[in-house]
VOPAGU-2260 file (C-alpha; in pm, 1 decimal, decimal comma):
REM VOPAGU-2260
SITE   aa  ch    i         X         Y         Z
SITE  MET   A    0    1042,0   -6451,9   -1165,8
SITE  GLY   A    1     765,6   -6571,4    -935,1
SITE  THR   A    2     597,2   -6230,5    -939,0
SITE  ALA   A    3     628,9   -6204,9   -1314,7
SITE  GLN   A    4     471,7   -6548,0   -1358,1
SITE  HIS   A    5     193,2   -6455,2   -1115,8
SITE  ASP   A    6     125,0   -6134,1   -1308,6
SITE  LEU   A    7     119,8   -6323,7   -1639,0
SITE  THR   A    8    -126,8   -6577,4   -1500,4
SITE  GLY   A    9    -347,6   -6300,0   -1363,2
SITE  LYS   A   10    -337,4   -6113,5   -1692,5
SITE  ALA   A   11    -428,1   -6426,8   -1885,4
SITE  ARG   A   12    -718,2   -6493,2   -1648,5
SITE  LEU   A   13    -848,1   -6140,7   -1700,7
SITE  ARG   A   14    -811,8   -6170,9   -2077,4
SITE  ASP   A   15   -1005,7   -6496,7   -2082,1
SITE  ALA   A   16   -1277,5   -6347,6   -1861,3
SITE  ALA   A   17   -1299,7   -6052,1   -2100,0
SITE  ILE   A   18   -1333,8   -6282,7   -2400,8
SITE  GLU   A   19   -1625,8   -6458,8   -2233,9
SITE  CYS   A   20   -1785,2   -6130,0   -2125,2
SITE  PHE   A   21   -1754,3   -5974,7   -2469,5
SITE  ALA   A   22   -1894,2   -6289,7   -2629,8
SITE  ALA   A   23   -2187,9   -6320,5   -2392,8
SITE  ASN   A   24   -2286,2   -5955,3   -2355,5
SITE  GLY   A   25   -2116,1   -5753,6   -2629,9
SITE  PHE   A   26   -1823,0   -5516,6   -2645,7
SITE  ASN   A   27   -1991,6   -5249,6   -2434,8
SITE  GLU   A   28   -1939,7   -5470,4   -2128,8
SITE  SER   A   29   -1784,9   -5269,6   -1846,1
SITE  LEU   A   30   -1443,4   -5330,5   -1695,2
SITE  ARG   A   31   -1621,6   -5381,2   -1364,5
SITE  SER   A   32   -1822,0   -5673,1   -1507,8
SITE  ILE   A   33   -1510,2   -5824,0   -1661,5
SITE  ALA   A   34   -1325,4   -5794,2   -1331,1
SITE  ALA   A   35   -1617,2   -5953,8   -1146,2
SITE  ARG   A   36   -1615,2   -6249,4   -1383,8
SITE  ALA   A   37   -1242,6   -6293,1   -1320,4
SITE  GLY   A   38   -1281,3   -6246,0    -945,6
SITE  VAL   A   39   -1059,3   -5936,2    -923,3
SITE  THR   A   40   -1099,4   -5559,6    -897,5
SITE  ALA   A   41   -1151,3   -5327,7   -1195,7
SITE  GLY   A   42    -827,6   -5151,1   -1104,5
SITE  LEU   A   43    -635,4   -5469,7   -1175,5
SITE  VAL   A   44    -777,4   -5476,7   -1528,3
SITE  ARG   A   45    -642,2   -5126,0   -1586,6
SITE  HIS   A   46    -311,1   -5225,5   -1430,0
SITE  HIS   A   47    -261,2   -5510,8   -1674,3
SITE  PHE   A   48    -408,5   -5360,1   -1992,1
SITE  GLY   A   49    -417,5   -4983,5   -1945,1
SITE  SER   A   50    -741,1   -4934,3   -2138,7
SITE  LYS   A   51   -1044,7   -5121,6   -2259,9
SITE  GLU   A   52    -927,1   -5074,0   -2619,5
SITE  ALA   A   53    -597,3   -5247,4   -2542,8
SITE  LEU   A   54    -784,2   -5528,1   -2369,7
SITE  ARG   A   55   -1013,3   -5571,1   -2670,6
SITE  ALA   A   56    -713,9   -5584,6   -2907,1
SITE  GLU   A   57    -551,8   -5860,0   -2700,1
SITE  CYS   A   58    -880,1   -6051,1   -2687,5
SITE  ASP   A   59    -913,3   -6029,2   -3067,7
SITE  ALA   A   60    -558,3   -6158,5   -3115,9
SITE  THR   A   61    -615,9   -6443,7   -2870,6
SITE  VAL   A   62    -944,1   -6550,0   -3031,8
SITE  LEU   A   63    -780,9   -6555,8   -3374,9
SITE  GLN   A   64    -489,3   -6760,2   -3240,2
SITE  ARG   A   65    -728,6   -7007,8   -3076,5
SITE  TYR   A   66    -933,1   -7022,6   -3395,4
SITE  ARG   A   67    -615,1   -7117,2   -3581,0
SITE  THR   A   68    -529,7   -7382,8   -3321,8
SITE  LEU   A   69    -879,7   -7529,5   -3331,8
SITE  LYS   A   70    -873,0   -7545,3   -3711,2
SITE  THR   A   71    -530,6   -7711,0   -3708,5
SITE  GLN   A   72    -646,3   -7968,1   -3455,5
SITE  SER   A   73    -958,9   -8032,7   -3661,6
SITE  LEU   A   74    -756,8   -8105,7   -3975,2
SITE  ASN   A   75    -520,5   -8337,6   -3787,6
SITE  ALA   A   76    -778,9   -8524,1   -3577,1
SITE  GLU   A   77    -957,2   -8844,0   -3668,3
SITE  PRO   A   78   -1324,7   -8772,1   -3747,3
SITE  SER   A   79   -1445,2   -8994,4   -3462,5
SITE  ALA   A   80   -1240,6   -8800,8   -3206,3
SITE  LEU   A   81   -1344,5   -8469,0   -3356,6
SITE  PHE   A   82   -1715,5   -8542,3   -3346,8
SITE  ALA   A   83   -1695,3   -8677,9   -2992,5
SITE  GLN   A   84   -1539,8   -8351,3   -2872,1
SITE  PHE   A   85   -1720,5   -8068,5   -3049,1
SITE  PRO   A   86   -2084,3   -8095,2   -2934,6
SITE  SER   A   87   -1992,1   -8007,7   -2575,1
SITE  SER   A   88   -1697,7   -7778,4   -2646,4
SITE  LYS   A   89   -1712,0   -7464,6   -2432,1
SITE  GLU   A   90   -1404,6   -7324,9   -2605,7
SITE  GLY   A   91   -1563,6   -7376,6   -2945,9
SITE  GLY   A   92   -1878,4   -7202,0   -2825,6
SITE  VAL   A   93   -1684,1   -6905,4   -2688,1
SITE  LEU   A   94   -1498,4   -6864,7   -3017,7
SITE  LEU   A   95   -1816,9   -6899,2   -3220,3
SITE  VAL   A   96   -2005,9   -6634,7   -3022,2
SITE  TYR   A   97   -1709,3   -6396,3   -2997,8
SITE  ILE   A   98   -1656,8   -6412,2   -3373,8
SITE  LEU   A   99   -2026,2   -6346,9   -3428,6
SITE  ARG   A  100   -2013,7   -6043,6   -3199,5
SITE  SER   A  101   -1713,4   -5904,9   -3384,8
SITE  ILE   A  102   -1879,1   -5936,1   -3723,9
SITE  ARG   A  103   -2217,8   -5802,2   -3612,4
SITE  GLU   A  104   -2051,6   -5501,6   -3451,5
SITE  GLY   A  105   -1919,7   -5389,9   -3788,7
SITE  GLY   A  106   -1688,8   -5093,4   -3814,4
SITE  ALA   A  107   -1313,4   -5112,7   -3857,6
SITE  ALA   A  108   -1268,5   -5374,1   -3584,5
SITE  GLY   A  109   -1530,2   -5605,2   -3734,6
SITE  ARG   A  110   -1393,6   -5570,6   -4087,4
SITE  ASP   A  111   -1038,8   -5629,0   -3968,3
SITE  PHE   A  112   -1147,7   -5935,4   -3774,7
SITE  ILE   A  113   -1323,9   -6099,5   -4068,4
SITE  ASP   A  114   -1030,2   -6018,2   -4299,1
SITE  HIS   A  115    -804,2   -6200,4   -4052,5
SITE  MET   A  116   -1048,4   -6492,7   -4047,5
SITE  VAL   A  117   -1042,5   -6516,7   -4426,1
SITE  SER   A  118    -661,8   -6501,1   -4429,7
SITE  GLU   A  119    -643,0   -6777,6   -4169,3
SITE  ALA   A  120    -897,6   -6989,2   -4355,0
SITE  LEU   A  121    -710,4   -6945,4   -4683,3
SITE  GLU   A  122    -396,9   -7090,6   -4525,8
SITE  PHE   A  123    -594,7   -7390,2   -4399,9
SITE  SER   A  124    -760,3   -7438,5   -4737,3
SITE  LEU   A  125    -431,8   -7432,7   -4928,3
SITE  ASP   A  126    -280,6   -7676,9   -4679,8
SITE  ALA   A  127    -583,1   -7906,6   -4704,9
SITE  VAL   A  128    -562,5   -7901,3   -5085,3
SITE  ALA   A  129    -190,6   -7984,1   -5072,3
SITE  ARG   A  130    -262,7   -8274,9   -4837,0
SITE  GLY   A  131    -538,9   -8412,6   -5057,9
SITE  ILE   A  132    -818,5   -8345,6   -4805,4
SITE  VAL   A  133    -995,5   -8077,9   -5012,5
SITE  VAL   A  134   -1037,4   -8045,6   -5388,2
SITE  PRO   A  135    -862,9   -7741,7   -5542,1
SITE  SER   A  136   -1057,5   -7434,7   -5646,8
SITE  ARG   A  137   -1023,9   -7215,0   -5953,1
SITE  ASN   A  138   -1004,7   -6924,6   -5709,1
SITE  GLU   A  139    -906,5   -7038,2   -5361,0
SITE  GLU   A  140    -945,3   -6696,8   -5199,3
SITE  ALA   A  141   -1291,3   -6638,4   -5346,9
SITE  ARG   A  142   -1407,9   -6979,9   -5230,2
SITE  VAL   A  143   -1272,2   -6929,6   -4879,4
SITE  ARG   A  144   -1424,3   -6582,7   -4848,0
SITE  PHE   A  145   -1761,3   -6717,7   -4960,8
SITE  LEU   A  146   -1750,2   -7005,4   -4712,7
SITE  VAL   A  147   -1652,3   -6778,2   -4422,3
SITE  HIS   A  148   -1927,4   -6529,6   -4505,6
SITE  GLN   A  149   -2178,7   -6810,4   -4553,4
SITE  SER   A  150   -2103,5   -6980,3   -4222,2
SITE  ILE   A  151   -2118,1   -6655,3   -4025,8
SITE  GLY   A  152   -2435,0   -6551,3   -4206,4
SITE  ALA   A  153   -2605,4   -6879,3   -4119,9
SITE  PHE   A  154   -2531,7   -6824,7   -3751,0
SITE  VAL   A  155   -2656,7   -6464,3   -3764,6
SITE  VAL   A  156   -2984,8   -6580,9   -3920,1
SITE  ARG   A  157   -3027,1   -6853,0   -3661,2
SITE  LEU   A  158   -2986,0   -6609,1   -3373,2
SITE  ALA   A  159   -3223,6   -6363,1   -3541,1
SITE  MET   A  160   -3483,8   -6640,7   -3552,6
SITE  HIS   A  161   -3414,7   -6733,5   -3189,1
SITE  PRO   A  162   -3349,5   -6403,8   -3006,5
SITE  ASP   A  163   -3399,6   -6570,9   -2668,8
SITE  THR   A  164   -3080,2   -6776,3   -2712,4
SITE  ASP   A  165   -2863,8   -6754,7   -2400,2
SITE  LEU   A  166   -2527,2   -6660,0   -2548,7
SITE  ASP   A  167   -2361,1   -6708,4   -2210,1
SITE  ASP   A  168   -2437,9   -7081,6   -2234,9
SITE  PHE   A  169   -2139,2   -7147,2   -2457,3
SITE  GLU   A  170   -2169,2   -7527,4   -2447,7
SITE  GLY   A  171   -2538,7   -7503,2   -2536,2
SITE  VAL   A  172   -2477,0   -7264,0   -2825,2
SITE  MET   A  173   -2206,9   -7491,9   -2963,8
SITE  ALA   A  174   -2421,5   -7802,3   -2927,4
SITE  GLN   A  175   -2716,3   -7640,8   -3107,2
SITE  PHE   A  176   -2498,9   -7504,0   -3386,8
SITE  TYR   A  177   -2342,7   -7848,2   -3425,3
SITE  ALA   A  178   -2684,8   -8015,5   -3439,3
SITE  ASP   A  179   -2819,8   -7767,2   -3695,2
SITE  ALA   A  180   -2522,8   -7733,9   -3926,9
SITE  MET   A  181   -2292,8   -8034,6   -3920,4
SITE  LEU   A  182   -2491,6   -8289,1   -4122,1
SITE  PRO   A  183   -2600,6   -8057,6   -4407,2
SITE  THR   A  184   -2254,5   -7900,5   -4420,3
SITE  LEU   A  185   -2070,1   -8231,4   -4444,5
SITE  GLU   A  186   -2326,6   -8372,9   -4686,5
SITE  LEU   A  187   -2295,6   -8073,0   -4917,1
SITE  TYR   A  188   -1916,5   -8056,9   -4894,7
SITE  THR   A  189   -1876,0   -8432,1   -4947,7
SITE  GLU   A  190   -2146,0   -8524,2   -5197,2
SITE  GLY   A  191   -2216,1   -8193,1   -5368,4
SITE  LEU   A  192   -2557,1   -8068,6   -5478,3
SITE  PHE   A  193   -2602,7   -8081,9   -5854,1
SITE  THR   A  194   -2613,0   -8413,4   -6036,8
SITE  SER   A  195   -2428,4   -8279,3   -6341,3
SITE  ARG   A  196   -2170,9   -8015,3   -6440,2
SITE  ALA   A  197   -2419,1   -7831,5   -6664,3
SITE  TYR   A  198   -2452,3   -7510,3   -6463,1
SITE  LEU   A  199   -2079,0   -7484,3   -6391,0
SITE  ASP   A  200   -1978,5   -7551,5   -6751,2
SITE  GLN   A  201   -2226,7   -7297,0   -6885,1
SITE  TYR   A  202   -2109,9   -7034,6   -6636,9
SITE  LEU   A  203   -1744,0   -7094,3   -6723,1
SITE  ALA   A  204   -1831,8   -7054,8   -7091,7
SITE  PHE   A  205   -2014,3   -6731,7   -7008,0
SITE  LEU   A  206   -1711,7   -6599,8   -6816,8
SITE  ALA   A  207   -1480,6   -6686,4   -7102,9
SITE  ALA   A  208   -1697,1   -6483,3   -7342,4
SITE  ASN   A  209   -1768,7   -6205,6   -7091,7
SITE  PRO   A  210   -1465,8   -6165,3   -6865,0
SITE  PRO   A  211   -1517,4   -5941,5   -6560,6
SITE  ALA   A  212   -1388,8   -5584,9   -6593,5
SITE  GLY   A  213   -1015,0   -5558,5   -6549,9
SITE  THR   A  214    -936,3   -5917,4   -6649,0
SITE  ALA   A  215    -910,1   -5875,4   -7027,7
SITE  GLY   A  216    -581,5   -6004,7   -7159,1
SITE  THR   A  217    -499,4   -6203,1   -6847,2
SITE  SER   A  218    -450,4   -6576,9   -6853,2
SITE  SER   A  219    -758,3   -6773,0   -6748,2
SITE  THR   A  220    -749,0   -7032,5   -6474,1
SITE  LEU   A  221   -1102,9   -7145,8   -6539,6
């Protein structure tokens, strides 16, 4: 039992080191670099995970699980406690940068990762609507997908404008993202943008007269 627990702890340490390495330097990071960050030999990485692909898969699953946990905690926390914690959150920074890396990489892994993010976010959105925290949408999945894409896109643009950003400074990345995005995001989500319903009402009327292909004859939720 003691050996098994020791192995589990060592494996978890390696996984967490790999998450940080992948976030900071990309998914081409060598097993040797990951092992060095964890303070072990590269052979131990192979012992625990067998291959870099298996290690990456476990890192993806862990990041998604931590993303879920962070979102759950955010919904359940008082705003004052939430805002006191996030600006200096290393964990939040690691997740933010790792997610960005996954999306920018593209390919099957990147697409799968963002699909999982949207699925996770849809669950949170439906729960928040049920709890009266968020107003309902005419199309919850479309709204969630848009918000996920928008938030990731904003971070991609910011890094493109500041290519000298040290992605290994996870606390610094999180603090800067927080400073740039939190106020306009909360202001827009809370107070809205337009002063009237004119654009929305006209668009809904347009959709009713010109339904998208494949929706004819279906009941409208608009």
